[in-house]
C-alpha positions as CSV (number, residue, x, y, z in Angstrom):
1,X,44.2,7.2,28.5
2,X,41.6,9.3,29.8
3,X,37.7,8.8,28.6
4,X,38.7,12.0,25.7
5,X,41.2,10.4,23.8
6,X,39.9,6.6,23.3
7,X,36.9,5.2,21.7
8,X,33.3,6.3,22.7
9,X,30.2,4.3,21.3
10,X,27.3,6.6,21.7
11,X,23.5,5.8,21.4
12,X,20.1,8.0,20.0
13,X,16.4,7.5,19.6
14,X,13.9,9.1,17.2
15,X,10.5,8.4,19.1
16,X,6.6,8.6,19.3
17,X,6.5,11.7,22.3
18,X,8.4,12.3,25.3
19,X,6.3,10.1,27.5
20,X,8.8,7.1,28.7
21,X,5.9,5.0,30.5
22,X,3.9,5.3,26.7
23,X,5.4,6.3,24.3
24,X,7.7,4.0,21.8
25,X,11.2,3.8,20.1
26,X,10.8,4.8,16.0
27,X,14.7,5.2,15.0
28,X,18.0,3.5,17.3
29,X,21.3,4.0,16.4
30,X,24.9,2.8,18.2
31,X,27.4,4.9,16.7
32,X,32.2,3.7,17.6
33,X,33.4,7.4,17.2
34,X,36.5,7.3,17.4
35,X,39.0,10.2,18.0
36,X,40.7,10.1,14.4
37,X,38.9,11.3,11.1
38,X,37.8,7.8,10.4
39,X,33.9,7.6,9.3
40,X,31.5,6.6,12.8
41,X,30.7,3.3,12.5
42,X,27.1,3.3,12.3
43,X,24.2,0.7,13.2
44,X,20.7,1.5,12.8
45,X,16.8,0.0,13.1
46,X,14.2,1.9,11.5
47,X,10.9,0.3,13.7
48,X,6.9,-0.3,12.8
49,X,6.3,0.7,16.3
50,X,3.0,-0.6,16.3
51,X,0.9,2.9,17.0
52,X,0.4,5.7,15.0
53,X,3.4,8.8,14.6
54,X,1.8,12.0,16.6
55,X,2.0,14.3,13.8
56,X,4.1,16.6,16.1
57,X,6.5,13.3,16.2
58,X,7.2,13.1,12.3
59,X,7.2,16.9,12.1
60,X,10.6,16.6,14.3
61,X,12.9,13.3,13.2
62,X,10.4,12.3,9.9
63,X,9.1,9.5,10.2
64,X,5.3,9.1,9.6
65,X,3.5,6.1,10.7
66,X,3.1,5.0,7.1
67,X,6.9,5.5,6.2
68,X,7.3,3.4,9.4
69,X,4.6,0.7,8.4
70,X,6.3,0.0,4.9
71,X,9.7,0.5,5.8
72,X,10.3,-0.6,9.6
73,X,10.7,-3.9,11.3
74,X,8.2,-5.5,13.9
75,X,9.2,-4.0,17.2
76,X,9.3,-7.3,19.4
77,X,12.4,-7.9,17.8
78,X,14.4,-5.3,16.8
79,X,13.8,-3.6,20.8
80,X,15.7,-7.5,21.4
81,X,18.4,-6.5,18.6
82,X,18.9,-2.8,20.7
83,X,18.6,-4.3,23.9
84,X,21.4,-6.8,23.5
85,X,23.3,-4.4,21.4
86,X,23.6,-1.3,24.2
87,X,24.1,-3.8,26.7
88,X,27.6,-5.1,25.1
89,X,28.9,-1.3,25.2
90,X,28.0,-1.6,28.2
91,X,29.7,-4.4,29.6
92,X,32.4,-3.6,27.4
93,X,34.6,-1.3,29.2
94,X,33.5,1.5,26.0
95,X,32.3,4.7,27.8
96,X,28.1,5.1,26.4
97,X,27.1,8.1,24.9
98,X,23.7,9.2,25.3
99,X,22.6,12.7,25.1
100,X,19.4,12.6,27.9
101,X,20.2,9.7,28.7
102,X,17.4,9.0,31.8
103,X,15.1,9.6,28.6
104,X,16.7,7.3,25.9
105,X,17.7,4.5,28.0
106,X,14.6,4.3,30.7
107,X,12.4,4.1,27.4
108,X,14.4,1.5,26.4
109,X,14.0,-0.6,29.3
110,X,10.1,0.4,29.3
111,X,10.3,-1.3,25.5
112,X,11.6,-4.3,26.8
113,X,9.1,-5.1,29.4
114,X,5.9,-4.2,27.4
115,X,7.5,-6.9,24.6
116,X,8.2,-9.2,27.2
117,X,12.4,-8.7,26.8
118,X,14.5,-8.9,29.5
119,X,14.5,-5.3,30.6
120,X,18.5,-3.4,29.8
121,X,19.5,-3.7,33.9
122,X,18.7,-7.2,34.6
123,X,21.6,-7.4,32.1
124,X,24.0,-5.9,33.0
125,X,26.9,-7.7,34.4
126,X,28.0,-5.8,38.0
127,X,30.1,-2.3,37.5
128,X,29.7,-1.5,33.9
129,X,30.8,0.7,31.5
130,X,30.2,4.6,32.2
131,X,27.1,6.3,30.5
132,X,28.2,9.8,29.7
133,X,25.9,12.6,29.4
134,X,26.9,15.8,28.4
135,X,23.3,17.4,28.9
136,X,24.0,16.4,32.9
137,X,28.2,16.5,32.7
138,X,27.0,20.0,31.0
139,X,24.8,21.5,33.6
140,X,26.9,20.5,36.3
141,X,30.5,22.3,34.6
142,X,28.9,25.6,33.8
143,X,25.7,25.4,35.9
144,X,25.0,29.1,35.8
145,X,24.7,29.7,31.7
146,X,21.9,31.4,30.1
147,X,20.1,29.3,27.7
148,X,18.6,26.5,26.2
149,X,20.9,22.9,26.5
150,X,19.6,20.8,23.8
151,X,21.7,19.2,21.9
152,X,21.8,22.3,19.2
153,X,22.8,24.3,21.5
154,X,25.8,22.5,23.0
155,X,27.0,21.8,20.2
156,X,27.0,25.6,19.2
157,X,28.7,26.2,22.3
158,X,31.1,23.7,22.0
159,X,32.2,24.2,18.6
160,X,31.0,21.0,17.2
161,X,28.4,20.2,13.8
162,X,25.7,19.4,14.3
163,X,24.0,18.0,10.5
164,X,21.1,16.9,9.9
165,X,19.7,17.3,13.5
166,X,17.1,14.4,15.0
167,X,18.4,12.2,12.9
168,X,19.9,9.8,15.0
169,X,23.1,9.0,13.7
170,X,24.1,12.4,13.3
171,X,22.9,12.8,17.0
172,X,24.6,10.5,18.5
173,X,27.5,11.5,16.4
174,X,27.0,14.6,18.0
175,X,26.8,14.6,21.3
176,X,30.5,12.1,21.1
177,X,32.1,15.2,20.1
178,X,30.1,17.6,22.2
179,X,31.2,15.9,25.6
180,X,34.7,15.7,24.0
181,X,35.4,19.0,23.5
182,X,33.2,19.4,26.8
183,X,36.0,16.8,28.7
184,X,38.6,19.0,27.3
185,X,37.6,22.2,27.7
186,X,36.2,21.3,32.2
187,X,39.5,19.2,32.9
188,X,37.9,18.4,36.4
189,X,35.7,16.6,34.2
190,X,38.6,14.8,31.2
191,X,40.7,13.7,33.6
192,X,38.2,12.0,35.6
193,X,39.0,7.9,35.1
194,X,35.2,6.1,33.7
195,X,33.6,4.7,37.4
196,X,34.4,8.0,39.4
197,X,32.7,10.5,35.9
198,X,30.3,7.5,36.4
199,X,29.1,8.3,39.8
200,X,29.8,12.5,39.2
201,X,27.1,12.2,36.9
202,X,24.5,10.1,39.4
203,X,24.8,12.3,41.6
204,X,25.1,15.9,39.9
205,X,21.5,15.3,37.8
206,X,20.3,14.3,41.8
207,X,21.5,17.3,42.3
208,X,19.9,18.9,39.2
209,X,16.9,17.4,39.3
210,X,16.6,18.9,43.5
211,X,17.4,22.4,42.1
212,X,15.0,22.3,39.2
213,X,11.9,20.8,41.5
214,X,12.8,23.3,44.5
215,X,12.1,26.2,41.2
216,X,8.9,24.6,39.9
217,X,7.3,24.3,43.6
218,X,8.2,27.8,44.1
219,X,6.8,29.1,40.9
220,X,4.4,27.5,39.4
221,X,3.3,23.9,41.3
222,X,3.5,23.3,45.0
223,X,3.6,19.6,44.8
224,X,5.5,19.5,40.8
225,X,8.2,15.8,41.4
226,X,11.5,16.0,39.2
227,X,13.0,12.6,38.2
228,X,16.3,12.3,40.3
229,X,17.5,8.6,39.0
230,X,20.3,9.5,36.2
231,X,20.9,7.3,33.8
232,X,17.6,4.9,34.4
233,X,14.4,5.7,35.8
234,X,13.5,2.7,38.1
235,X,10.5,1.0,36.4
236,X,7.1,1.6,38.4
237,X,8.1,5.1,39.9
């Protein structure tokens, strides 16, 4: 059975910013998305990140510092629950869809370390379920297409409805549907076995990083460095 016709689980974070080393998780969603019309089954978390949420981040996901402090759970126990839930999926054989996985999974890893919790990488057993990253796959399959590659743009390109953007559940579900549509449109991706699909993205992400790095060094910053690792950025880099 192809991954495009089987169950998927999608993961998404909303955070205090875009730096994997310093920013914090505000909300998380882990959503089981089947191919039929059943309502996706979601598990969600709202955290008090323990730091102020910058206004520019609140403007995107709608959660203020005051709301997180009043209604969010303490970060440490929630991070343990999130990491355990993600690990269970990765050890289960069901593909895990993560838009821009390099960011979300690396930030979760850093949050584990910040709270003295076993990091995600240390929890995994051997060959894990594939991570499916529609950002990496879209760039690989259609590398010369102009324009944005954010989730909204991918949903528009692949005919996927995205309601309530920057809500973790809505973004996770949309990423799963966009991934299926991408796999259907690009048969060379949709027919890959899970392990082949994962390995393709490891190579593709590194190639995409190298290409962007060359461009930046040529046009703006001679010392620019673009992270090549996927789906995790190794700690300490």
